[in-house]
C-alpha positions as CSV (number, residue, x, y, z in Angstrom):
1,M,-20.4,-6.0,-50.4
2,V,-22.5,-8.7,-48.6
3,Y,-22.2,-8.4,-44.8
4,P,-22.6,-11.4,-42.6
5,I,-25.8,-11.7,-40.5
6,V,-24.7,-11.5,-36.8
7,H,-27.2,-12.7,-34.2
8,E,-25.6,-11.4,-31.0
9,H,-26.5,-12.7,-27.5
10,I,-29.1,-15.1,-28.8
11,I,-29.2,-18.2,-26.7
12,P,-30.4,-21.0,-29.0
13,K,-33.7,-22.6,-27.9
14,I,-33.1,-25.3,-30.6
15,S,-29.9,-26.8,-31.9
16,V,-30.3,-28.2,-35.4
17,V,-27.6,-30.8,-36.2
18,M,-26.8,-31.7,-39.8
19,A,-24.4,-34.5,-40.6
20,V,-23.1,-34.1,-44.1
21,Y,-21.3,-36.4,-46.6
22,N,-21.5,-35.7,-50.3
23,K,-24.9,-34.0,-50.3
24,A,-24.0,-31.0,-52.5
25,P,-27.1,-31.3,-54.8
26,Y,-29.5,-31.0,-51.9
27,L,-27.5,-29.1,-49.3
28,R,-28.6,-25.5,-50.2
29,Q,-32.3,-26.4,-50.0
30,S,-31.7,-28.1,-46.6
31,I,-29.8,-25.1,-45.1
32,E,-32.2,-22.6,-46.6
33,S,-35.2,-24.4,-45.0
34,V,-33.6,-23.8,-41.6
35,L,-32.7,-20.2,-42.2
36,K,-36.2,-19.5,-43.4
37,Q,-37.8,-20.7,-40.2
38,D,-40.2,-18.3,-38.5
39,M,-38.3,-19.0,-35.2
40,Q,-34.9,-17.3,-35.1
41,A,-33.5,-18.6,-31.8
42,F,-31.7,-21.6,-33.2
43,E,-28.2,-22.7,-34.0
44,L,-27.3,-24.9,-37.0
45,I,-24.4,-27.2,-36.4
46,C,-23.1,-28.8,-39.6
47,V,-20.5,-31.6,-39.5
48,D,-18.9,-32.5,-42.8
49,A,-17.4,-36.0,-42.8
50,S,-14.7,-35.3,-45.4
51,S,-17.0,-34.9,-48.4
52,T,-15.4,-35.3,-51.8
53,D,-17.9,-33.0,-53.5
54,E,-18.7,-29.3,-52.9
55,S,-20.5,-29.9,-49.6
56,L,-17.9,-28.3,-47.3
57,S,-17.5,-25.3,-49.6
58,I,-21.3,-24.7,-49.5
59,L,-21.3,-25.1,-45.7
60,N,-18.5,-22.5,-45.3
61,E,-20.2,-20.1,-47.7
62,Y,-23.4,-20.1,-45.5
63,S,-21.5,-20.0,-42.2
64,S,-19.6,-16.9,-43.4
65,K,-23.0,-15.1,-43.9
66,D,-24.8,-16.2,-40.7
67,S,-23.3,-16.4,-37.2
68,R,-25.9,-19.0,-36.2
69,I,-24.2,-21.6,-38.4
70,T,-21.1,-23.4,-37.2
71,V,-19.2,-25.8,-39.5
72,Y,-17.0,-28.7,-38.4
73,S,-15.0,-31.0,-40.6
74,T,-14.2,-34.5,-39.4
75,T,-12.6,-37.7,-40.8
76,Y,-14.8,-39.9,-42.9
77,S,-16.9,-42.6,-41.1
78,R,-19.2,-45.0,-42.8
79,I,-21.4,-44.8,-39.7
80,P,-23.5,-41.7,-39.8
81,A,-24.2,-41.8,-36.0
82,I,-20.5,-41.0,-35.4
83,T,-20.8,-37.8,-37.3
84,K,-24.2,-36.9,-35.7
85,N,-22.8,-37.5,-32.2
86,F,-19.9,-35.1,-33.0
87,G,-22.5,-32.4,-33.6
88,I,-24.8,-33.4,-30.7
89,D,-21.9,-33.1,-28.3
90,R,-21.4,-29.5,-29.3
91,T,-25.0,-28.3,-29.0
92,K,-26.2,-25.6,-26.6
93,G,-29.9,-25.6,-27.2
94,D,-32.6,-26.6,-24.8
95,Y,-33.8,-29.0,-27.5
96,V,-31.9,-30.8,-30.3
97,F,-33.2,-31.7,-33.8
98,N,-31.4,-33.8,-36.4
99,L,-31.9,-32.8,-40.0
100,D,-30.5,-35.0,-42.7
101,A,-28.5,-33.0,-45.3
102,D,-30.8,-34.0,-48.2
103,D,-34.1,-33.3,-46.3
104,Y,-35.8,-30.0,-45.5
105,L,-38.4,-28.3,-43.3
106,R,-41.6,-26.3,-43.7
107,P,-40.9,-22.8,-42.4
108,D,-42.9,-23.2,-39.2
109,T,-41.6,-26.6,-38.2
110,L,-39.2,-25.5,-35.5
111,S,-41.6,-23.1,-33.9
112,K,-44.5,-25.5,-33.9
113,M,-42.4,-28.2,-32.3
114,Y,-41.0,-25.8,-29.7
115,I,-44.4,-24.5,-28.7
116,Q,-45.7,-28.1,-28.2
117,A,-42.7,-29.0,-26.2
118,K,-43.2,-26.1,-23.8
119,T,-47.0,-26.5,-23.7
120,T,-47.0,-30.2,-23.0
121,G,-43.7,-30.7,-21.2
122,A,-42.9,-33.6,-23.6
123,D,-39.4,-34.8,-24.0
124,A,-39.9,-35.5,-27.7
125,V,-42.1,-33.7,-30.3
126,I,-42.8,-35.4,-33.6
127,P,-43.8,-33.2,-36.6
128,D,-45.6,-34.5,-39.7
129,L,-43.4,-36.3,-42.2
130,Q,-43.9,-36.1,-46.0
131,T,-41.8,-38.4,-48.1
132,V,-40.5,-36.8,-51.4
133,S,-38.7,-38.2,-54.4
134,S,-35.2,-37.2,-55.4
135,S,-36.8,-34.4,-57.5
136,G,-38.9,-33.2,-54.5
137,Q,-42.3,-34.6,-55.6
138,K,-44.6,-35.8,-52.8
139,I,-44.9,-39.5,-52.6
140,P,-46.2,-41.9,-49.9
141,P,-46.0,-42.2,-47.0
142,F,-47.3,-39.2,-45.2
143,I,-47.2,-39.6,-41.5
144,S,-49.1,-37.3,-39.1
145,G,-49.5,-38.1,-35.4
146,V,-50.8,-41.6,-34.7
147,K,-53.1,-42.4,-37.7
148,G,-53.7,-38.7,-38.2
149,N,-54.3,-37.8,-34.6
150,R,-51.8,-35.1,-33.5
151,K,-53.5,-34.5,-30.1
152,I,-52.6,-37.8,-28.6
153,L,-49.9,-38.0,-26.0
154,L,-47.8,-41.2,-25.8
155,T,-45.9,-42.8,-23.0
156,N,-42.4,-44.1,-23.6
157,R,-43.5,-47.7,-24.1
158,Q,-46.4,-46.7,-26.4
159,A,-44.0,-44.7,-28.6
160,V,-41.6,-47.6,-28.9
161,I,-44.4,-49.9,-30.0
162,E,-45.8,-47.4,-32.5
163,S,-42.3,-47.0,-33.9
164,L,-41.8,-50.7,-34.6
165,D,-43.5,-50.5,-38.0
166,W,-42.8,-46.7,-38.2
167,A,-46.4,-45.8,-37.6
168,I,-44.6,-42.9,-36.0
169,H,-41.2,-41.8,-37.2
170,G,-38.0,-40.9,-35.4
171,F,-37.3,-37.4,-36.8
172,A,-38.2,-35.8,-33.4
173,L,-37.3,-32.7,-31.4
174,W,-35.5,-34.1,-28.4
175,K,-34.9,-32.6,-25.0
176,G,-31.3,-31.4,-25.1
177,H,-30.0,-32.9,-21.9
178,M,-31.5,-36.3,-22.7
179,I,-30.0,-36.7,-26.2
180,R,-26.6,-35.3,-25.1
181,K,-26.5,-38.0,-22.4
182,I,-27.8,-40.9,-24.5
183,R,-26.5,-39.9,-28.0
184,F,-26.7,-42.4,-30.9
185,E,-25.4,-45.9,-30.9
186,E,-22.4,-46.2,-33.3
187,F,-22.6,-49.7,-34.8
188,G,-23.8,-49.4,-38.4
189,V,-25.5,-47.4,-41.1
190,Y,-28.9,-48.0,-39.6
191,S,-28.0,-47.5,-36.0
192,D,-30.1,-44.3,-35.7
193,E,-33.2,-46.5,-36.2
194,Y,-32.2,-48.4,-33.1
195,S,-31.4,-45.2,-31.2
196,A,-34.7,-43.7,-32.0
197,R,-36.4,-46.5,-30.0
198,V,-33.9,-46.1,-27.1
199,L,-34.6,-42.3,-27.0
200,F,-38.4,-42.9,-27.1
201,F,-38.0,-45.3,-24.2
202,N,-36.1,-42.7,-22.1
203,C,-38.9,-40.1,-22.6
204,R,-41.6,-39.5,-20.0
205,K,-44.0,-38.1,-22.6
206,I,-44.1,-37.9,-26.4
207,C,-46.3,-35.5,-28.3
208,F,-47.0,-34.4,-31.9
209,S,-47.0,-31.0,-33.7
210,E,-47.8,-29.3,-36.9
211,G,-44.9,-28.5,-39.2
212,T,-43.5,-30.8,-41.8
213,Y,-40.3,-32.7,-42.2
214,F,-39.7,-33.5,-45.9
215,H,-37.8,-36.8,-46.1
216,R,-36.1,-37.5,-49.4
217,F,-36.5,-41.1,-50.5
218,S,-33.3,-42.7,-51.8
219,N,-33.1,-45.5,-54.3
220,Q,-31.8,-47.8,-51.6
221,S,-34.9,-49.9,-51.0
222,L,-35.7,-53.5,-50.3
223,T,-35.7,-54.4,-54.0
224,G,-33.6,-51.5,-55.3
225,R,-30.0,-50.9,-55.5
226,I,-27.9,-53.1,-53.2
227,S,-24.7,-52.1,-51.5
228,L,-22.5,-53.4,-48.7
229,Q,-24.1,-50.8,-46.3
230,T,-27.4,-52.6,-46.6
231,Y,-25.9,-55.6,-44.8
232,D,-25.9,-53.6,-41.6
233,R,-29.7,-53.7,-41.6
234,P,-30.4,-57.1,-39.9
235,E,-28.1,-56.2,-36.9
236,T,-30.3,-53.1,-36.3
237,T,-33.4,-55.3,-36.2
238,R,-31.8,-57.8,-33.9
239,R,-30.7,-55.1,-31.5
240,V,-34.2,-53.7,-31.3
241,A,-35.5,-57.2,-30.5
242,S,-32.9,-57.5,-27.7
243,F,-33.8,-54.1,-26.4
244,L,-37.5,-55.0,-26.2
245,D,-36.7,-58.3,-24.6
246,E,-34.5,-56.7,-22.0
247,H,-37.2,-54.2,-21.0
248,S,-40.0,-56.8,-20.9
249,F,-42.0,-55.8,-23.9
250,S,-44.5,-58.2,-25.5
251,Q,-42.9,-61.4,-26.6
252,R,-45.1,-61.3,-29.7
253,N,-43.2,-58.2,-30.8
254,V,-39.8,-59.6,-29.7
255,N,-40.4,-62.8,-31.6
256,G,-41.6,-60.8,-34.7
257,L,-38.4,-58.8,-34.8
258,H,-36.3,-62.0,-34.6
259,F,-38.3,-63.3,-37.5
260,S,-37.8,-60.0,-39.4
261,A,-34.0,-60.2,-38.8
262,F,-33.8,-63.8,-39.9
263,K,-35.9,-63.3,-43.0
264,D,-33.8,-60.2,-43.9
265,C,-30.6,-62.3,-43.6
266,C,-32.1,-64.8,-46.1
267,F,-33.1,-62.0,-48.4
268,L,-29.7,-60.4,-48.3
269,L,-28.1,-63.7,-49.1
270,F,-30.3,-63.9,-52.1
271,L,-29.2,-60.4,-53.2
272,S,-25.5,-60.9,-52.5
273,K,-25.0,-62.2,-56.0
274,N,-25.4,-58.5,-57.1
275,L,-22.4,-57.4,-55.0
276,A,-19.0,-56.8,-56.3
277,A,-16.6,-59.7,-55.6
278,P,-14.5,-57.8,-53.1
279,N,-17.5,-57.0,-50.9
280,L,-19.1,-60.5,-51.0
281,A,-17.0,-62.0,-48.1
282,E,-17.6,-58.9,-45.9
283,A,-21.4,-59.1,-46.6
284,E,-21.6,-62.7,-45.7
285,K,-19.6,-62.0,-42.5
286,R,-22.1,-59.4,-41.4
287,I,-25.0,-61.7,-42.1
288,K,-23.5,-64.6,-40.3
289,R,-22.7,-62.4,-37.2
290,V,-26.4,-61.7,-36.9
291,Y,-27.5,-65.2,-37.9
292,D,-25.5,-66.6,-35.0
293,R,-27.3,-64.4,-32.5
294,I,-30.9,-64.8,-33.7
295,D,-33.1,-66.9,-31.4
296,M,-34.5,-69.4,-33.9
297,H,-37.0,-70.6,-31.3
298,K,-38.5,-67.1,-31.3
299,V,-38.5,-67.0,-35.1
300,R,-40.5,-70.2,-35.2
301,K,-43.0,-69.0,-32.6
302,S,-43.5,-65.8,-34.6
303,V,-44.1,-67.7,-37.9
304,C,-46.6,-70.0,-36.3
305,T,-48.7,-67.5,-34.3
306,L,-51.9,-66.2,-35.7
307,T,-51.2,-62.6,-34.4
308,P,-47.6,-61.8,-35.3
309,G,-45.8,-58.8,-33.8
310,R,-45.3,-55.4,-35.5
311,S,-42.3,-54.9,-37.7
312,A,-41.2,-52.3,-40.2
313,L,-39.5,-54.7,-42.6
314,W,-41.1,-58.1,-42.9
315,S,-44.3,-59.7,-42.0
316,T,-45.0,-63.5,-41.9
317,E,-47.2,-63.2,-45.0
318,G,-46.2,-62.7,-48.6
319,K,-44.4,-64.7,-51.2
320,L,-42.5,-66.8,-48.8
321,K,-44.5,-69.8,-47.6
322,K,-44.2,-69.4,-43.8
323,Y,-44.1,-73.0,-42.8
324,L,-41.4,-73.8,-45.3
325,F,-39.6,-70.8,-43.8
326,V,-39.7,-72.6,-40.4
327,L,-37.6,-75.4,-42.0
328,L,-34.9,-72.9,-42.9
329,T,-34.4,-72.1,-39.2
330,F,-33.1,-75.6,-38.5
331,L,-30.3,-75.3,-41.0
332,K,-26.7,-74.7,-40.1
333,W,-25.0,-71.6,-41.7
334,N,-23.2,-73.5,-44.5
335,S,-26.4,-75.4,-45.4
336,L,-28.4,-72.2,-45.4
337,K,-26.0,-70.6,-47.9
338,R,-26.5,-73.4,-50.4
339,I,-30.3,-73.0,-50.4
340,P,-31.5,-71.3,-53.7
341,M,-33.2,-68.3,-52.1
342,K,-34.6,-67.2,-55.4
343,Y,-37.4,-69.7,-54.9
344,F,-38.5,-67.8,-51.7
345,F,-38.1,-64.2,-52.9
346,T,-39.2,-64.2,-56.6
């Protein structure tokens, strides 16, 4: 007989939140990486969003063996932030860490982050990040500190700037009371990328630690498989631009993000031919909603400047002739749709 592991009277120092939807092939590795941490004072809160595979069964199997694991089952939502917030609202730890259900941790990651948090008084601690393939092989990028420097401490505004092109990543250990108050914005598949910048802005101090977050790369890339979910991406970029503008960040970066959002709209129009017919109208609706809110004057200023702002998605260089791109910003929506975008992106 296998008896459950009961950890009585342990107040969790860290709450690990795992939002789960159809991740059965990777879920055991992810959970095991938490259970094998050299720090024991944690809780693992798993929220299954009505998976149609064996994910919930796997979660229940582990929770029956270890009292630190709590499993919840919710209705499906296409927006991962809703599932993550459900878990965050139920955390008890001094710090909260979100672990994607197909990612995993080095065994010392929680302890290294916790020690840095207590030593520095930082509101966010960022471990190293190693990207891995679907089979677990290491692939670029590897991110450690700021350009390899883990000793640096960042202010809130510095962290936001460094995150614009993901020179630092957003898989951070957050102060519990802060993330429980702010939570994640719930507007699309990529909303956690927006929320990471908001959380950084609300920190007094951000530091870095040893330990490694292994982030599994999916086939959903700029030139890879296209789905309706991808059409949430430009809205995330536009919201980051608005957030920076609202809080008086450099106009160079604000303009660059408007450029990035607009170019992504054009790129997704180009890719829309690959969508199934029932999804095409919804995809164009999402693009137009962003297109109508982009400041085209800021786009033009970004294209014409010699020192464009930082952006994770698009720069003003590349295959697209930037001054021809300026002309696209003067077109109305119906005219833009008729432009053969393949000439700009192939």
